[in-house]
Structures are given as structure tokens and as C-alpha cells.
N, C-alpha and C positions, 0 to 999 in steps of 0.2 A: 504494500500500500504506500501511497505517497503521503507520508506523515512527517511532521517536523520533529527535530530532536536527534540525539545520538542513539546508536543501536543499543538496545538493552534487552535482557531476557526476563520474561515473566511466565513462570510455569503455570499450566492449567491442567492438573492431573485428572480431573473429572472428565474433561473433554479429550484427553490424550493429545493435547496440542501445546506448543510453546510459541506464543506470538513474540516476534522481534520487531522493534520499531526502528524506522530509519527514514531519512529524507533522501529521495533519489537524486536530488540536486546537490547533495553534499558527498563528494568522493570519499572523504574520511569516514563518514557514517557507513558507506557501503563497504569499505574495507573492514571496519569493525564488525559489521554484520557477517561478512564472510569468515572472519576469524572466530566469531562466536559459534557459527555453525561447525567449523573445523574442530574446535575444542569439544563441543557437545556431541557431535554426531560422526565426525570424521569423513563424511561423504555426503553427497546430494544425489538422490535418485531422480527427482523430477523438479525442474524449475519452470514455473509459470510466470512469465513476465506480463502482468495484468495491469499495472498502474498506467494511467493515461488520462488525458483530459483534452477538451476543446474549450477555447475561449473566444467569444465573439462570433458574429455572423455578418460582419461588415464586408462590403466589397474591398478588394485589395487596396484600392486607392484611399480608403478610409480606415484600413486596419492599423493596429498599433504594434510597434516593435516589441513592447513589453509582453504582449500576448503571444506573439510568435516565439520569442525567446523562451518563455515558460513552456509552451507546447513542445518545442524542439528539444529543450533540455530534459523534459520529463519523458516524452514519448519516444525519443530517439537516443539521446545520450544516456538516459536512465537505463534503458535496455542494454546498451552497449557496456556500460559500467558494471551493472549487476552480473551480466553474463561473463564478462572478463574476470570479475572477482571470484565467481563460483565455478569457473571452468575446471580448475584443478580438482575441486571436490566432485564435480560430475565425472571427471576421468577416474577418480578413485573408486567409483561404484562399478560393480560388475557390468551393468548396463544402465544407461541414463536417458533422460528425455528432456528436451527444451521445448516448451510450448509458448509461443508468442501470441498474445491477443492483439490481432490487428483490427481491421475494419473493412467494410465494403468501400470506405473512403480510401483504401489502399490501392484500389484499381479503378475507382470512379472519381470524377470531380463534380463539384456543384458550386453554384454562385454563392459567394460569401464564405466558402470553406477553404480558401487558399492555404492558410496556415496549418489547419488540421489535416487536410488531404496531403499536403506536402510531408507532414510528419509520418503519416501512415504509409505513404508510398516509400518513404525512407525505411520504415520498419520492415516492409516487405522485402526491400533490398538486403537488409541485414539478415533476415531469415534465409533468403536464398544463398547469401554468401556463406553463412554458417553451414548450410547443407553441403556446400562444396568443400569448405575447409575441413569439416569433420568427417567427410566421406571415408569409410574404411574403419572408423572407430565405432564402438558400440553405443553411440549417442544418437537417438532419433531427434528429428527436428520437425515441428508441426506449427503451422500458422492457422489459427481459428479467426475467421473474419465475420463478425456479426454485423447485421444491419441495425434496425431500430430496436433498442433495448431500454426498458424503463428502469433506470437507475437514477442516481444523482447527476448523471452526465449533462442533461439539458439545463438543470438548475445551475450547474457550474458554468456551462457555456454562456448563459445569460446573466451570470454574476448575481444570482439570488432572486431574479425576477420570476416569481412563481407562475404568473399569468402566461408569460412567454414559454416557460418550460412545459406547463400543462398543455398548451396548444400543440406542441409537437406530437403528443400522443392522442389528441382528440379524435374520436371516431374510429380508433384502431385498437386492436389487441396486440400490443408489442411483445417482443420477447421479454423474458425475465432473466435475472442473473442466474437463476437455477437452470434455465434452458441452455445458457452458454456453458455453465459448469458441466452439464451433462455431455456436451460435445467434447470438452476437455477430458472428462472421464472415459468417454468412448475411445478417444485417440490413445490415451496412455495405457488402456487396458487391452490393446490389440496384442496378438502374439509377438514375441521379440523380433521376428523377421519381417513384420509388417510396419510400414511407416505411413501414416496419414500426412501427406505433404501439406495439403491446403484444404480447409473445410469452410465453406461459406454457409451461413445460416441467417435467414431473415424471417420475419412474420409473413404469413401468407398474403397479407394485404399490401406488401411492399414489393414492387417490381425493380425499382432502382432507388438510389439515394433520394431522388426528387419526384418519383412517381409512386404515390401511395393512395390506395383506395380508402377513403375516409369512412365509407359505409359499405358493408358487405353487399355485393351485388348478387341477385339470384341468377342462376344459369338460365339460358334461353330455353323455352319449352321444346 
């Protein structure tokens, strides 16, 4: 998750999980995160690069540098830094898997999405590069590219404007975070010789990033 602060360990024995907090924009925090994993577990079997955000929906001519910087640093450099820091631990596992959560914005463009689509196109390039560079090693590489998902994504994009965020999902049943998690679970649970390279998932009402049926149409008689 993209959270502020230094890496720290907080055990949760009931859930069988250990959350670690870090800020993807802080290289020192990422290094501390990797070291905490090395000390505690000695290896990493699955890395899911899920942190990401969109900011603004203005045309390029009115977009803000600060928004672009934050998107690129989180969506692109964050993935590169975390993967780099954890690669030795992935290689320490008998077999491992890197799953990058991309977006349909990684292969489509839409008006007002210049900064975000640029970052997701870059993430797709990183994923493809890793697949080439790690070919021959027992590390699988998957990109999951969701379309419209109802999370805090739109609220973040519109900087807390709930009206604009709610309008994104009006008249549509979007994907949920659980839907995307199910795709990740499918990819990582395939037999070791099977790699799901690229998985696109959208709600049935969405044909492209900008073509969405806001009301379900009945089929013709």
C-alpha cells in the first residue's frame, strides 16, 4: 500500500498476517521493508505490486506537474523500486511470482488521462521487460489489467470530490476489489509450468475506457 512513514512490523497472529508499512516514494523505506522481510521470512514467494493512483482528469494543457510526478513516482518508480529491492528474496524461493496490477489504461488512452495512461503504459513496459530479463528463472510474471473498479480510486482522482467520484460508477455495476483479487489468485494458483502473461478484466457494461453502458440494455427479440 502507498502509506506514509518508515517500514515497521506489526504482527497479527489471529489473521496469520504481518502488515508492513512503507511509503513507495521513499527509497529508504523500501529498503527497510525488504530487509524486514529478509530477516523475518528469508524469501518472497509472491509479490503483488498493487499500489497506484490517478490524479486529475484535466486535458494535458491544463494538467499539473505535481500530479504527474506523484503518479509516475508511485505507479512506475514505486514498482521498479519494490521489485528491485525484493528480487533477491524472490530468487531465494524455490519458485516465485511477480504480479503487477496494471490497467486497461495501459493499452488504451482517453481524454484527460494523459498522466495516468502514461504511467500505466510504462508499467506494462516494465512487466514485459521483467519477463524477458527473468526468462529461464523460476519466476513467473503476470500483469492483471482491470477496467472500472469501485474502490477509493475515483475519490483520489478527484481529490475528495464525492459527487464526481460517484458519477463514475452511476448506472453501472463495476468490478470490486475482490473481483481483481480473484484474478490474482487464479494466476498465482496455476501449475508451476503455466504463466498467465496478461489478464484483462472489466465489468460487462464497459467496452473501452470511455464506452460504458450506463443502463443494462435488453437483447433484441
